[in-house]
N, C-alpha and C positions, 0 to 999 in steps of 0.2 A: 504494500500500500504506500502511495506517495503522498507526503504531506506538503502543502504549499505554505510558505511563510510570506507575510506581507513585506513589501520592499522597505528597506531601511532608509530613512530620511533624517537629515539633521535638523530640519525645520519642524516646528510643531504644526498642528493642523491649520491654524489661522495666521501664521506668520508669513510675511512676504520677504523674499530675498532683497537685500539692499542693492540699489543700482549704483554702478560706478559712475563717478562724475567725470565728464569729459573735460579735458583741459583745452582751452582755446589757444590757438596759435595765431598771433598777429601777422598781418601781411607786411612784409618789408618792402622797401623800394625795389629791391632785386626781384621779389616775387611778382610785384605789379608789372615790372618791365617784361619779365618772362611771360606773364599772362597775356600782355598786349602783343608780344612777338608771336606767340602761338595762335592768337586770334587771327592775326594777319596771314599766318601760314595755314590756317584752317585745320589745325590739328584736332583730331577727335577728342571729345571731352573725357572719355574713358581712359585714353592713353595719357592725356595731360594730368588726369587725376592720380594715376600711378606714379608719374614722373615727379609731381610736386608733393605727393603724399598728403593730399587733401581730398575731401569728398567731392563728388560731382556737384552736389547742391551748393557747397561752399564756393566752388569756382564760379558757378552760374550767378550766384548772388553778388559776388565781388565784381564780376564782369558787368553785371547790370548796373551796379552802383557807379562804376567807372564810365558807363556809357559805351562799352565795348561789346560787339557782337560775339557770341560764343555758341557753338553747337548749332542746333536747328533754329535758333531765334535770330535769323539774319535777315 
């Protein structure tokens, strides 16, 4: 006969795991220059995201605030 045991968890029934806080990374003058260069070169946002180690959303927001076209919003 096989007995099943409930899964072991470290949290109690109504506890929620703590979320990790993300640290913001300010845009430097070099980052802005690089973003503008890649905008002119029409580099895909996914590739630029990996290159600059920033999310696609972050890059799109910064490009929009600078008035630079990026990705499909041209």
